[in-house]
C-alpha positions as a LaTeX table, in Angstrom:
\begin{tabular}{lrrr}
\hline
Residue & $x$ (\AA) & $y$ (\AA) & $z$ (\AA) \\
\hline
Met1 & 107.92 & 97.25 & 138.54 \\
Leu2 & 110.06 & 94.40 & 137.18 \\
Leu3 & 110.52 & 91.45 & 139.48 \\
Arg4 & 114.02 & 90.93 & 138.08 \\
Ile5 & 115.71 & 93.28 & 135.66 \\
Asp6 & 117.88 & 91.73 & 132.97 \\
Pro7 & 118.68 & 92.69 & 129.36 \\
Val8 & 116.27 & 90.17 & 127.81 \\
Gln9 & 113.35 & 91.21 & 129.99 \\
Ser10 & 114.09 & 94.89 & 129.41 \\
Trp11 & 114.20 & 94.32 & 125.64 \\
Leu12 & 110.90 & 92.41 & 125.72 \\
Val13 & 109.22 & 95.20 & 127.67 \\
Ala14 & 110.52 & 97.82 & 125.23 \\
Asn15 & 109.51 & 95.83 & 122.13 \\
Ala16 & 106.38 & 94.08 & 123.37 \\
Arg17 & 104.10 & 95.48 & 120.66 \\
Thr18 & 106.47 & 94.44 & 117.89 \\
Val19 & 106.82 & 90.93 & 119.31 \\
Phe20 & 103.05 & 90.59 & 119.55 \\
Ala21 & 102.46 & 91.92 & 116.03 \\
Val22 & 105.01 & 89.52 & 114.53 \\
Ala23 & 103.53 & 86.56 & 116.41 \\
Val24 & 99.97 & 87.41 & 115.31 \\
Ala25 & 101.06 & 87.87 & 111.68 \\
Ala26 & 102.90 & 84.54 & 111.70 \\
Ala27 & 99.88 & 82.83 & 113.28 \\
Leu28 & 97.57 & 84.26 & 110.60 \\
Val29 & 99.89 & 83.03 & 107.85 \\
Met30 & 99.94 & 79.58 & 109.43 \\
Gly31 & 96.16 & 79.61 & 109.63 \\
Val32 & 95.88 & 80.38 & 105.92 \\
Leu33 & 98.40 & 77.71 & 104.95 \\
Trp34 & 97.24 & 74.95 & 107.33 \\
Pro35 & 94.83 & 72.73 & 105.36 \\
Gly36 & 93.09 & 71.12 & 108.34 \\
Gly37 & 91.64 & 74.22 & 109.99 \\
Gly38 & 88.97 & 76.21 & 108.23 \\
Leu39 & 87.30 & 77.37 & 111.48 \\
Ile40 & 85.07 & 74.31 & 111.15 \\
Asp41 & 83.83 & 74.37 & 114.76 \\
Met42 & 82.79 & 78.02 & 114.44 \\
Arg43 & 80.88 & 77.15 & 111.28 \\
Val44 & 79.03 & 74.41 & 113.20 \\
Tyr45 & 78.17 & 76.93 & 115.94 \\
Gln46 & 76.79 & 79.28 & 113.27 \\
Ala47 & 74.87 & 76.50 & 111.51 \\
Gly48 & 73.39 & 75.31 & 114.82 \\
Ala49 & 72.21 & 78.82 & 115.64 \\
Gln50 & 70.73 & 79.24 & 112.16 \\
Thr51 & 68.94 & 75.89 & 112.43 \\
Trp52 & 67.44 & 76.87 & 115.78 \\
Leu53 & 66.36 & 80.31 & 114.57 \\
Gln54 & 64.72 & 78.74 & 111.51 \\
Gly55 & 62.86 & 76.20 & 113.65 \\
Gly56 & 64.69 & 73.18 & 112.23 \\
Pro57 & 65.70 & 70.02 & 114.14 \\
Leu58 & 68.87 & 70.71 & 116.11 \\
Tyr59 & 69.83 & 67.18 & 117.17 \\
Ser60 & 68.04 & 64.63 & 115.01 \\
Gln61 & 70.08 & 65.42 & 111.91 \\
Pro62 & 73.37 & 67.13 & 110.96 \\
Val63 & 73.41 & 70.92 & 110.81 \\
Leu64 & 76.42 & 71.37 & 108.50 \\
Gly65 & 77.17 & 68.64 & 105.98 \\
Pro66 & 77.85 & 65.54 & 108.10 \\
Met67 & 78.61 & 67.65 & 111.20 \\
Glu68 & 76.15 & 67.41 & 114.10 \\
Phe69 & 75.43 & 69.98 & 116.79 \\
Thr70 & 76.81 & 68.34 & 119.95 \\
Tyr71 & 76.38 & 71.19 & 122.42 \\
Pro72 & 73.70 & 71.81 & 125.07 \\
Pro73 & 70.52 & 73.51 & 123.79 \\
Ile74 & 71.30 & 76.82 & 125.51 \\
Ala75 & 74.47 & 76.98 & 123.41 \\
Ala76 & 72.39 & 77.37 & 120.24 \\
Val77 & 70.71 & 80.36 & 121.86 \\
Leu78 & 74.01 & 81.90 & 122.95 \\
Phe79 & 75.42 & 81.34 & 119.45 \\
Ala80 & 72.49 & 83.20 & 117.86 \\
Pro81 & 74.55 & 86.39 & 117.18 \\
Leu82 & 76.79 & 84.29 & 114.92 \\
Ala83 & 73.85 & 83.55 & 112.65 \\
Val84 & 73.36 & 87.14 & 111.54 \\
Leu85 & 76.87 & 87.73 & 110.20 \\
Pro86 & 78.01 & 86.65 & 106.71 \\
Leu87 & 80.57 & 83.87 & 106.97 \\
Pro88 & 83.59 & 85.89 & 105.69 \\
Met89 & 82.88 & 88.71 & 108.14 \\
Leu90 & 82.28 & 86.24 & 110.97 \\
Cys91 & 85.66 & 84.58 & 110.30 \\
Val92 & 87.47 & 87.91 & 110.64 \\
Val93 & 85.54 & 88.95 & 113.75 \\
Trp94 & 86.03 & 85.52 & 115.34 \\
Val95 & 89.79 & 85.36 & 114.83 \\
Leu96 & 90.49 & 88.96 & 115.84 \\
Gly97 & 88.11 & 88.71 & 118.77 \\
Asn98 & 89.77 & 85.55 & 120.08 \\
Val99 & 93.24 & 87.08 & 119.77 \\
Ala100 & 92.03 & 90.16 & 121.67 \\
Leu101 & 90.46 & 87.97 & 124.35 \\
Leu102 & 93.68 & 86.00 & 124.71 \\
Trp103 & 95.61 & 89.22 & 125.31 \\
Met104 & 93.03 & 90.39 & 127.87 \\
Ile105 & 93.22 & 87.07 & 129.73 \\
Val106 & 97.01 & 87.17 & 129.84 \\
Lys107 & 96.94 & 90.84 & 130.89 \\
Arg108 & 94.71 & 90.03 & 133.84 \\
Cys109 & 97.06 & 87.22 & 134.92 \\
Val110 & 100.16 & 89.39 & 134.49 \\
Glu111 & 98.62 & 92.09 & 136.65 \\
Ala112 & 97.72 & 89.51 & 139.30 \\
Val113 & 101.36 & 88.43 & 139.75 \\
Gly114 & 102.81 & 91.94 & 139.59 \\
Leu115 & 104.68 & 91.82 & 136.28 \\
Pro116 & 104.94 & 94.85 & 133.95 \\
Pro117 & 101.70 & 95.17 & 131.94 \\
Gln118 & 103.72 & 95.43 & 128.71 \\
Leu119 & 104.75 & 91.81 & 129.15 \\
Ala120 & 101.14 & 90.77 & 128.61 \\
Leu121 & 101.69 & 91.25 & 124.89 \\
Val122 & 104.83 & 89.10 & 125.00 \\
Phe123 & 103.17 & 86.28 & 126.92 \\
Ala124 & 100.10 & 86.47 & 124.66 \\
Ala125 & 102.41 & 86.19 & 121.64 \\
Ala126 & 103.95 & 83.05 & 123.15 \\
Ala127 & 100.52 & 81.66 & 124.05 \\
Leu128 & 99.45 & 81.88 & 120.41 \\
Trp129 & 101.87 & 79.05 & 119.66 \\
Leu130 & 100.80 & 76.74 & 122.48 \\
Glu131 & 99.09 & 73.69 & 120.98 \\
Pro132 & 95.69 & 74.13 & 122.73 \\
Val133 & 95.52 & 77.81 & 121.77 \\
Arg134 & 96.76 & 77.24 & 118.23 \\
Thr135 & 94.26 & 74.44 & 117.66 \\
Ser136 & 91.39 & 76.45 & 119.13 \\
Leu137 & 92.15 & 79.34 & 116.78 \\
Leu138 & 92.63 & 77.21 & 113.67 \\
Leu139 & 89.49 & 75.15 & 114.22 \\
Gly140 & 87.41 & 78.09 & 115.45 \\
Gln141 & 86.72 & 76.48 & 118.82 \\
Ile142 & 84.98 & 78.23 & 121.71 \\
Asn143 & 87.68 & 77.44 & 124.29 \\
Ile144 & 89.29 & 80.91 & 124.52 \\
Val145 & 85.88 & 82.50 & 125.04 \\
Leu146 & 85.13 & 80.04 & 127.85 \\
Leu147 & 88.54 & 80.68 & 129.38 \\
Ala148 & 87.79 & 84.41 & 129.34 \\
Leu149 & 84.48 & 83.86 & 131.13 \\
Val150 & 86.18 & 81.86 & 133.86 \\
Ala151 & 89.27 & 84.06 & 134.19 \\
Phe152 & 87.38 & 87.36 & 134.36 \\
Asp153 & 84.87 & 85.80 & 136.76 \\
Leu154 & 87.34 & 84.34 & 139.27 \\
Cys155 & 90.12 & 86.93 & 138.95 \\
Arg156 & 88.04 & 89.99 & 139.75 \\
Arg157 & 89.86 & 92.92 & 141.32 \\
Arg158 & 87.01 & 93.26 & 143.83 \\
Ser159 & 84.68 & 90.68 & 145.30 \\
Ser160 & 81.21 & 90.68 & 143.77 \\
Lys161 & 77.92 & 88.96 & 144.42 \\
Trp162 & 77.99 & 87.98 & 140.72 \\
Thr163 & 81.19 & 85.94 & 141.02 \\
Gly164 & 80.41 & 82.45 & 139.76 \\
Val165 & 78.07 & 83.50 & 136.97 \\
Gly166 & 80.87 & 83.36 & 134.40 \\
Val167 & 81.79 & 79.83 & 135.46 \\
Gly168 & 78.16 & 78.75 & 135.21 \\
Leu169 & 77.75 & 80.26 & 131.74 \\
Ala170 & 80.97 & 78.64 & 130.53 \\
Ala171 & 79.77 & 75.27 & 131.82 \\
Ala172 & 76.48 & 75.81 & 130.00 \\
Val173 & 78.37 & 75.60 & 126.70 \\
Lys174 & 80.89 & 72.91 & 127.70 \\
Leu175 & 80.77 & 70.87 & 130.88 \\
Thr176 & 84.53 & 71.03 & 131.58 \\
Pro177 & 84.39 & 74.42 & 133.41 \\
Leu178 & 82.30 & 72.73 & 136.11 \\
Leu179 & 85.66 & 71.63 & 137.51 \\
Phe180 & 86.03 & 75.19 & 138.78 \\
Val181 & 83.03 & 74.61 & 141.04 \\
Val182 & 85.10 & 71.89 & 142.71 \\
Tyr183 & 87.98 & 74.36 & 142.99 \\
Leu184 & 85.70 & 76.93 & 144.63 \\
Leu185 & 84.51 & 74.32 & 147.12 \\
Phe186 & 88.08 & 73.35 & 148.04 \\
Ala187 & 88.92 & 77.05 & 148.37 \\
Arg188 & 85.95 & 77.39 & 150.73 \\
Arg189 & 84.34 & 79.95 & 148.44 \\
Phe190 & 80.95 & 78.38 & 148.96 \\
Arg191 & 78.83 & 81.34 & 147.87 \\
Glu192 & 80.66 & 81.57 & 144.52 \\
Ala193 & 80.30 & 77.80 & 144.04 \\
Ala194 & 76.57 & 78.07 & 144.72 \\
Val195 & 76.20 & 80.97 & 142.23 \\
Ala196 & 78.06 & 79.01 & 139.55 \\
Thr197 & 75.94 & 75.91 & 140.13 \\
Ala198 & 72.69 & 77.86 & 140.16 \\
Thr199 & 73.65 & 79.65 & 136.93 \\
Phe200 & 74.48 & 76.35 & 135.24 \\
Val201 & 71.21 & 74.72 & 136.36 \\
Ala202 & 69.24 & 77.77 & 135.21 \\
Thr203 & 70.80 & 77.59 & 131.75 \\
Val204 & 69.93 & 73.89 & 131.49 \\
Val205 & 66.29 & 74.55 & 132.37 \\
Ile206 & 66.04 & 77.56 & 130.05 \\
Gly207 & 67.68 & 75.58 & 127.25 \\
Leu208 & 65.19 & 72.74 & 127.58 \\
Leu209 & 62.28 & 75.17 & 127.59 \\
Ile210 & 63.54 & 76.97 & 124.48 \\
Val211 & 64.68 & 73.83 & 122.64 \\
Pro212 & 62.23 & 71.13 & 123.84 \\
Glu213 & 63.61 & 68.72 & 121.23 \\
Ala214 & 66.62 & 68.18 & 123.52 \\
Ala215 & 64.42 & 66.86 & 126.35 \\
His216 & 63.27 & 63.78 & 124.45 \\
Tyr217 & 65.99 & 63.24 & 121.90 \\
Asp218 & 68.07 & 60.09 & 122.52 \\
Arg219 & 70.57 & 58.65 & 120.09 \\
\hline
\end{tabular}
């Protein structure tokens, strides 16, 4: 049910798929024309995973040209599926997968505030042109995937004993999502905060066991 019916909102609901398709097409054109993108971060993720799978040094030397692998050791393990796909196929899967994830994240948020589900496509189309989202897509960054882990973890329709695992896994790749542990503590959701922290610590230990180089490497 619409929170407030007006001609613009009604038109957006009726034409949500068209708006989304146009926005995605325009974003893809921009990605092709923009010279500074090239999904370079994704290529580093793939190269790091390939280096780890081949038993090469992950931190003592660059993994892709001059680019170094700057992520925790468990990230190389989590990125392992990227290593098996040819680069052209990986680029297509990565871009389309991130766009789909963005729509799913927005859809979950739209449902949470009671807006028509069709508007998820409209808001996702607008989100494509926000600077953080646009940059993440063009550079092939992992941010949308991490956002999905956090959003689906904390915005569950039902409470679950597994709530917090997504936050911990996201923090295992980048430390920034650990801020959500602070949020959970302020919200007095202590069990979820403990699950997130335990998951993060477990990934650190597992990463050091699998990639022992990280335990003694110091720049």
